[in-house]
Backbone as CSV, one residue per row, in Angstrom:
resi,resn,N_x,N_y,N_z,CA_x,CA_y,CA_z,C_x,C_y,C_z
1,MET,98.145,76.458,94.418,99.013,75.300,94.452,98.148,74.059,94.437
2,ALA,98.343,73.170,93.487,97.516,71.985,93.361,98.369,70.734,93.511
3,THR,97.859,69.764,94.256,98.573,68.516,94.403,98.742,67.872,93.041
4,ALA,99.964,67.488,92.710,100.293,66.877,91.425,99.963,67.791,90.251
5,GLY,99.869,69.086,90.509,99.543,70.018,89.432,100.601,70.056,88.349
6,THR,101.868,69.933,88.720,102.934,69.961,87.720,102.795,68.794,86.759
7,ASP,102.490,67.609,87.281,102.333,66.428,86.428,101.158,66.553,85.476
8,ALA,100.188,67.385,85.802,98.999,67.521,84.949,99.331,68.121,83.587
9,TYR,100.534,68.676,83.422,100.917,69.299,82.151,101.574,68.327,81.177
10,ARG,101.766,67.088,81.562,102.504,66.151,80.705,101.833,65.942,79.352
11,ALA,100.524,65.973,79.298,99.823,65.721,78.040,99.139,66.970,77.502
12,VAL,99.560,68.157,77.951,98.921,69.403,77.540,99.802,70.109,76.515
13,ASP,99.237,70.409,75.360,99.963,71.101,74.295,99.468,72.538,74.170
14,GLY,100.213,73.346,73.432,99.782,74.701,73.115,99.801,75.659,74.282
15,LEU,100.705,75.443,75.231,100.784,76.338,76.378,101.425,77.661,75.993
16,PRO,101.001,78.773,76.610,101.757,80.023,76.434,103.212,79.795,76.832
17,GLY,104.124,80.504,76.155,105.546,80.277,76.362,105.991,80.396,77.803
18,GLY,105.498,81.420,78.508,105.879,81.604,79.900,105.404,80.469,80.780
19,VAL,104.233,79.924,80.484,103.713,78.796,81.256,104.594,77.576,81.041
20,ALA,104.945,77.299,79.797,105.799,76.149,79.506,107.140,76.265,80.224
21,ARG,107.718,77.452,80.254,109.002,77.643,80.947,108.851,77.455,82.454
22,ALA,107.749,77.945,83.020,107.529,77.790,84.453,107.304,76.327,84.822
23,VAL,106.552,75.603,83.996,106.339,74.173,84.239,107.677,73.436,84.194
24,ALA,108.511,73.776,83.210,109.831,73.142,83.118,110.672,73.423,84.356
25,ALA,110.615,74.648,84.865,111.362,74.999,86.078,110.848,74.214,87.278
26,ALA,109.535,74.066,87.391,108.958,73.301,88.495,109.365,71.840,88.416
27,ARG,109.357,71.280,87.208,109.773,69.880,87.037,111.232,69.695,87.421
28,THR,112.080,70.586,86.948,113.512,70.490,87.245,113.754,70.532,88.751
29,ALA,112.971,71.352,89.448,113.133,71.495,90.902,112.440,70.379,91.679
30,GLY,111.682,69.542,90.998,110.935,68.497,91.683,109.756,69.028,92.485
31,PHE,109.218,70.156,92.052,108.101,70.804,92.758,106.791,70.312,92.136
32,PRO,105.967,69.572,92.895,104.780,68.963,92.290,103.524,69.819,92.309
33,ASN,103.519,70.914,93.079,102.268,71.587,93.429,101.956,72.829,92.610
34,SER,102.181,72.783,91.323,101.893,73.931,90.465,100.394,74.059,90.202
35,CYS,100.018,75.246,89.779,98.656,75.536,89.340,98.264,74.577,88.209
36,ARG,97.115,73.926,88.326,96.649,72.989,87.312,96.272,73.722,86.026
37,PRO,96.317,73.025,84.871,95.955,73.671,83.599,94.538,74.242,83.592
38,GLU,93.590,73.548,84.199,92.211,74.037,84.231,92.125,75.371,84.972
39,GLN,92.830,75.433,86.096,92.871,76.674,86.863,93.607,77.755,86.092
40,GLY,94.699,77.368,85.435,95.488,78.335,84.677,94.690,79.012,83.580
41,ARG,93.886,78.242,82.861,93.067,78.834,81.790,92.056,79.828,82.360
42,LEU,91.495,79.499,83.529,90.584,80.436,84.188,91.320,81.719,84.562
43,LEU,92.519,81.589,85.133,93.291,82.769,85.531,93.644,83.626,84.316
44,GLN,94.008,82.995,83.210,94.342,83.744,81.997,93.141,84.562,81.532
45,ALA,91.959,83.958,81.563,90.757,84.678,81.129,90.431,85.835,82.070
46,LEU,90.494,85.590,83.383,90.168,86.636,84.344,91.188,87.770,84.322
47,ALA,92.440,87.449,84.052,93.482,88.480,84.014,93.195,89.522,82.944
48,GLY,92.517,89.132,81.882,92.203,90.072,80.820,91.285,91.200,81.249
49,GLY,90.583,91.024,82.372,89.693,92.069,82.863,90.341,93.044,83.824
50,ALA,91.570,92.763,84.236,92.254,93.661,85.182,92.697,94.930,84.472
51,ARG,92.575,96.064,85.165,92.937,97.348,84.551,94.247,97.910,85.087
52,VAL,94.551,97.622,86.360,95.723,98.243,86.983,96.675,97.213,87.575
53,ARG,96.153,96.304,88.417,97.064,95.468,89.192,96.440,94.114,89.508
54,ILE,97.271,93.068,89.433,96.903,91.699,89.781,97.821,91.243,90.906
55,GLY,97.265,90.562,91.907,98.051,90.013,93.002,97.888,88.512,93.098
56,GLU,98.913,87.860,93.639,98.870,86.404,93.809,99.657,86.028,95.049
57,SER,99.158,85.080,95.815,99.927,84.517,96.920,100.349,83.106,96.551
58,GLY,101.560,82.732,96.946,102.048,81.389,96.658,102.533,81.226,95.236
59,THR,103.604,81.915,94.875,104.124,81.890,93.502,104.567,80.504,93.073
60,GLY,105.161,79.734,94.002,105.799,78.481,93.611,106.902,78.775,92.615
61,TYR,106.900,78.060,91.500,107.869,78.324,90.436,107.264,79.154,89.303
62,GLY,106.100,79.762,89.560,105.580,80.763,88.641,104.599,80.281,87.603
63,VAL,104.050,79.068,87.750,103.130,78.565,86.723,101.838,79.390,86.700
64,GLY,101.203,79.569,87.846,99.986,80.384,87.884,100.246,81.818,87.482
65,LEU,101.378,82.343,87.933,101.749,83.720,87.577,101.945,83.850,86.075
66,ALA,102.495,82.820,85.447,102.685,82.855,83.997,101.352,82.851,83.263
67,TRP,100.382,82.092,83.768,99.044,82.149,83.169,98.453,83.554,83.298
68,LEU,98.621,84.160,84.480,98.114,85.518,84.690,98.797,86.506,83.749
69,ALA,100.114,86.399,83.616,100.865,87.303,82.739,100.454,87.127,81.287
70,ALA,100.128,85.891,80.908,99.710,85.629,79.525,98.377,86.290,79.205
71,GLY,97.528,86.471,80.224,96.224,87.070,79.982,96.146,88.559,80.246
72,ALA,97.100,89.085,81.019,97.037,90.492,81.423,97.396,91.426,80.277
73,ALA,96.732,92.557,80.242,96.996,93.553,79.205,98.335,94.246,79.464
74,PRO,98.932,94.826,78.414,100.143,95.627,78.624,99.863,96.747,79.626
75,GLY,100.806,96.987,80.513,100.647,98.046,81.491,100.001,97.632,82.788
76,VAL,99.467,96.418,82.871,98.899,95.909,84.117,100.027,95.294,84.937
77,ASP,100.167,95.734,86.180,101.206,95.210,87.067,100.758,93.899,87.700
78,LEU,101.733,92.999,87.890,101.474,91.728,88.557,102.430,91.600,89.729
79,VAL,101.874,91.345,90.923,102.673,91.207,92.139,102.355,89.853,92.744
80,SER,103.396,89.041,92.974,103.196,87.713,93.542,104.127,87.528,94.727
81,ALA,103.608,86.939,95.808,104.389,86.724,97.025,104.638,85.233,97.222
82,GLU,105.899,84.897,97.469,106.302,83.508,97.723,107.170,83.474,98.971
83,ARG,106.762,82.702,99.970,107.480,82.705,101.243,108.763,81.886,101.232
84,ASP,108.927,80.983,100.265,110.164,80.214,100.160,111.178,81.001,99.329
85,PRO,112.313,81.404,99.909,113.254,82.278,99.181,113.797,81.665,97.894
86,ALA,114.069,80.365,97.890,114.612,79.733,96.685,113.589,79.739,95.555
87,ARG,112.354,79.420,95.885,111.313,79.442,94.852,111.067,80.863,94.360
88,ALA,111.047,81.823,95.285,110.853,83.218,94.882,111.957,83.672,93.938
89,ALA,113.203,83.304,94.236,114.322,83.706,93.378,114.216,83.068,92.000
90,ALA,113.823,81.793,91.957,113.686,81.112,90.667,112.573,81.744,89.836
91,ALA,111.442,82.070,90.474,110.341,82.695,89.740,110.718,84.096,89.277
92,ALA,111.403,84.846,90.130,111.824,86.193,89.738,112.739,86.141,88.523
93,GLU,113.608,85.153,88.480,114.501,85.005,87.319,113.709,84.674,86.064
94,LEU,112.698,83.848,86.207,111.866,83.460,85.067,111.185,84.676,84.436
95,PHE,110.786,85.640,85.272,110.049,86.815,84.790,110.933,88.060,84.670
96,ALA,112.232,87.887,84.704,113.144,89.035,84.692,112.962,89.911,83.455
97,GLY,112.513,89.342,82.360,112.331,90.110,81.133,110.978,90.770,80.994
98,ASP,110.101,90.608,81.976,108.759,91.184,81.905,108.642,92.278,82.967
99,PRO,108.691,93.553,82.571,108.689,94.636,83.556,107.383,94.766,84.328
100,ARG,106.331,94.097,83.897,105.051,94.159,84.610,105.066,93.336,85.894
101,VAL,105.992,92.356,85.975,105.915,91.322,87.006,106.935,91.568,88.110
102,ARG,106.457,91.474,89.358,107.354,91.557,90.521,107.050,90.378,91.441
103,VAL,108.096,89.620,91.790,107.965,88.500,92.720,108.596,88.908,94.045
104,LEU,107.805,88.833,95.115,108.269,89.195,96.444,108.645,87.935,97.220
105,ALA,109.827,87.908,97.797,110.208,86.818,98.698,109.659,87.176,100.070
106,ALA,108.391,86.839,100.297,107.699,87.330,101.485,106.460,86.500,101.753
107,ASP,105.968,86.605,102.976,104.677,86.043,103.344,103.578,86.759,102.559
108,TRP,102.435,86.084,102.396,101.341,86.661,101.610,100.885,88.017,102.133
109,THR,101.062,88.269,103.432,100.565,89.524,103.996,101.266,90.750,103.403
110,GLU,102.417,90.549,102.780,103.103,91.664,102.118,102.274,92.211,100.959
111,LEU,101.335,91.439,100.468,100.477,91.914,99.377,99.651,93.130,99.774
112,TYR,99.363,93.291,101.066,98.616,94.464,101.506,99.328,95.760,101.123
113,ALA,100.645,95.744,101.135,101.414,96.965,100.876,101.425,97.354,99.404
114,HIS,100.937,96.482,98.522,101.034,96.741,97.089,99.676,96.839,96.402
115,GLY,98.580,96.684,97.147,97.243,96.728,96.566,96.719,98.149,96.450
116,PRO,95.450,98.301,96.126,94.475,97.234,95.939,94.589,96.587,94.557
117,TYR,93.928,95.437,94.411,94.044,94.631,93.202,92.711,94.541,92.467
118,ASP,92.806,94.541,91.159,91.624,94.260,90.335,91.320,92.769,90.337
119,LEU,92.374,91.961,90.492,92.259,90.503,90.547,93.269,90.010,91.563
120,LEU,92.817,89.180,92.507,93.694,88.615,93.526,93.478,87.113,93.564
121,VAL,94.569,86.368,93.471,94.526,84.910,93.481,95.186,84.423,94.764
122,LEU,94.418,83.713,95.585,94.952,83.164,96.831,95.310,81.697,96.631
123,ASP,96.524,81.382,96.939,97.079,80.049,96.772,96.299,79.007,97.557
124,GLY,96.085,77.859,96.918,95.360,76.777,97.565,96.086,76.151,98.732
125,GLY,97.382,76.408,98.879,98.119,75.871,100.005,97.794,76.543,101.323
126,GLY,96.970,77.570,101.309,96.512,78.168,102.546,96.955,79.594,102.780
127,GLN,97.791,80.135,101.930,98.308,81.484,102.169,97.210,82.527,101.992
128,GLY,96.646,82.945,103.121,95.563,83.919,103.091,94.203,83.311,102.900
129,LYS,94.152,81.995,102.685,92.893,81.327,102.373,92.123,80.931,103.628
130,THR,92.846,80.537,104.669,92.222,80.066,105.892,92.878,80.750,107.087
131,GLY,92.407,80.411,108.288,93.004,81.002,109.483,92.761,82.495,109.507
132,ALA,93.833,83.273,109.624,93.729,84.733,109.551,93.598,85.107,108.081
133,ALA,92.419,84.878,107.545,92.208,84.999,106.101,92.375,86.428,105.617
134,ALA,92.703,86.541,104.348,92.869,87.837,103.695,91.574,88.647,103.788
135,ASP,91.721,89.955,103.894,90.582,90.863,103.977,90.294,91.426,102.590
136,PRO,89.225,90.971,101.938,88.972,91.428,100.569,88.679,92.916,100.463
137,GLU,88.166,93.519,101.534,87.878,94.951,101.467,89.151,95.787,101.496
138,ARG,90.217,95.265,102.040,91.507,95.966,102.013,92.319,95.622,100.766
139,LEU,92.150,94.417,100.258,93.005,93.944,99.170,92.424,94.192,97.779
140,LEU,91.105,94.241,97.663,90.472,94.373,96.354,89.965,95.784,96.110
141,ALA,90.153,96.267,94.892,89.466,97.477,94.458,87.965,97.173,94.383
142,PRO,87.092,98.182,94.512,85.659,97.922,94.343,85.393,97.241,93.000
143,GLY,84.649,96.166,93.028,84.405,95.393,91.822,85.514,94.427,91.485
144,GLY,86.575,94.389,92.312,87.689,93.483,92.068,87.289,92.028,92.255
145,VAL,88.056,91.156,91.627,87.751,89.730,91.604,88.747,88.968,92.474
146,LEU,88.229,88.062,93.285,89.034,87.192,94.134,88.894,85.763,93.640
147,VAL,90.009,85.036,93.563,90.001,83.629,93.180,90.699,82.843,94.282
148,VAL,90.011,81.835,94.803,90.579,80.969,95.833,90.482,79.537,95.315
149,ASP,91.631,78.891,95.122,91.629,77.619,94.396,91.782,76.410,95.309
150,ASP,91.771,75.242,94.646,92.046,73.941,95.266,90.990,73.459,96.246
151,PHE,89.740,73.580,95.867,88.674,72.936,96.612,88.244,71.672,95.859
152,THR,87.532,70.805,96.567,86.970,69.608,95.955,85.526,69.910,95.574
153,PRO,85.088,69.553,94.364,83.699,69.846,93.984,82.698,69.279,94.992
154,ALA,81.652,70.051,95.235,80.592,69.644,96.158,79.269,69.616,95.411
155,ASP,78.421,68.656,95.768,77.126,68.550,95.085,75.950,68.827,96.003
156,GLY,76.211,69.412,97.152,75.129,69.750,98.068,75.490,70.962,98.896
157,TRP,74.576,71.330,99.791,74.800,72.482,100.675,74.538,72.045,102.116
158,PRO,75.426,72.387,103.016,76.678,73.119,102.770,77.709,72.233,102.097
159,PRO,78.690,72.828,101.403,79.753,72.010,100.817,80.522,71.301,101.926
160,LEU,80.878,70.041,101.677,81.555,69.231,102.683,82.995,68.950,102.261
161,PHE,83.840,68.773,103.258,85.207,68.295,103.045,85.488,67.270,104.127
162,GLU,85.813,66.056,103.707,86.043,64.948,104.629,84.846,64.751,105.564
163,GLY,83.640,64.905,104.995,82.417,64.621,105.720,81.896,65.721,106.618
164,ARG,82.596,66.858,106.675,82.172,67.969,107.537,82.022,69.232,106.703
165,PRO,81.226,70.197,107.165,81.116,71.458,106.424,82.493,72.071,106.188
166,ASP,82.721,72.495,104.964,84.016,73.035,104.545,84.102,74.503,104.974
167,GLY,84.690,74.728,106.148,84.724,76.074,106.714,85.465,77.069,105.860
168,ALA,86.564,76.645,105.228,87.327,77.571,104.392,86.493,78.043,103.204
169,ARG,85.823,77.114,102.554,85.020,77.485,101.386,83.816,78.325,101.810
170,LEU,83.169,77.948,102.906,82.022,78.713,103.382,82.409,80.137,103.767
171,HIS,83.631,80.308,104.288,84.093,81.656,104.637,83.968,82.589,103.438
172,TRP,84.390,82.116,102.268,84.375,82.964,101.074,82.986,83.023,100.436
173,LEU,82.293,81.905,100.396,80.974,81.903,99.766,79.971,82.765,100.530
174,GLN,80.153,82.922,101.833,79.211,83.685,102.649,79.784,85.014,103.131
175,HIS,80.917,85.417,102.599,81.555,86.653,103.063,80.672,87.850,102.709
176,PRO,80.383,88.721,103.670,79.449,89.829,103.398,79.968,90.856,102.395
177,ALA,81.279,90.900,102.167,81.833,91.875,101.225,81.899,91.335,99.802
178,LEU,81.483,90.078,99.604,81.687,89.425,98.315,80.391,88.849,97.755
179,ARG,80.331,88.775,96.433,79.368,87.923,95.740,80.196,86.785,95.162
180,ALA,79.916,85.552,95.588,80.821,84.451,95.286,80.081,83.264,94.688
181,VAL,80.837,82.484,93.891,80.313,81.255,93.304,81.426,80.213,93.342
182,ASP,81.032,78.975,93.513,81.955,77.843,93.511,81.904,77.216,92.116
183,LEU,83.014,77.287,91.388,83.053,76.802,90.010,83.782,75.471,89.923
184,PRO,83.120,74.393,89.509,83.840,73.143,89.276,84.658,73.252,87.985
185,LEU,85.940,72.918,88.067,86.824,72.987,86.909,87.212,71.611,86.386
186,ALA,87.102,70.603,87.228,87.398,69.217,86.859,86.683,68.326,87.863
187,ALA,86.717,67.019,87.642,86.020,66.100,88.540,86.552,66.180,89.965
188,ASP,87.809,66.617,90.113,88.427,66.671,91.435,88.888,68.073,91.827
189,LEU,88.370,69.100,91.158,88.876,70.451,91.401,87.776,71.490,91.230
190,SER,87.628,72.358,92.222,86.757,73.520,92.066,87.437,74.745,92.651
191,THR,86.935,75.906,92.267,87.531,77.185,92.638,86.421,78.153,93.014
192,VAL,86.647,78.907,94.061,85.713,79.976,94.417,86.141,81.247,93.688
193,VAL,85.215,81.848,92.977,85.437,83.120,92.309,84.442,84.108,92.898
194,ALA,84.942,85.261,93.334,84.095,86.228,94.011,84.402,87.635,93.515
195,VAL,83.399,88.494,93.588,83.545,89.907,93.226,83.269,90.743,94.462
196,ARG,84.128,91.709,94.720,83.890,92.605,95.857,82.679,93.475,95.575
197,ARG,81.781,93.521,96.523,80.559,94.314,96.391,80.896,95.805,96.432
198,HIS,80.112,96.600,95.712,80.199,98.040,95.810,79.393,98.487,97.006
199,ARG,79.946,99.339,97.839,79.235,99.863,99.005,78.489,101.137,98.622
200,GLY,77.377,101.366,99.276,76.689,102.609,99.045,75.273,102.446,98.615
């Protein structure tokens, strides 16, 4: 979920059909916090590497999920959890014609019951990202990819947020089960991308 992410699509052409429909639904609902186009293109590319299942927390009106669906191969399941029932229902309706996609009207923790995932996207609004953070060893298949969005680019170490070390970002960058990198996607946006380590 990105601040003003929905507005970022006003000058973007050539969107996959599902993304355009999801953006339109978010606009109609007055929902500003959709996945940004820069993040969406990254998700579309990463989805192409999934073999069995993709998970997402924080569906919103389905913009990020639509990017994932646009990149996922036939036969790859997509499971997204949205805690707001109205948004979950709207997103489920948007994807009603795609048998690969299931939208859960539930807290992000419901994703544990449907994993493990080849690719897991944690919503920037905090669902599984901070606090009682998601456990990548339970949620990811070995070699699975984790994406945690909506960070501000940092040019030093440790990465700072509002002048202090960014604990949420450091949690993922230093997680012992992950190999992680902080990718700048725009002047005001970066994303942590991590791969679950193989044990043994």
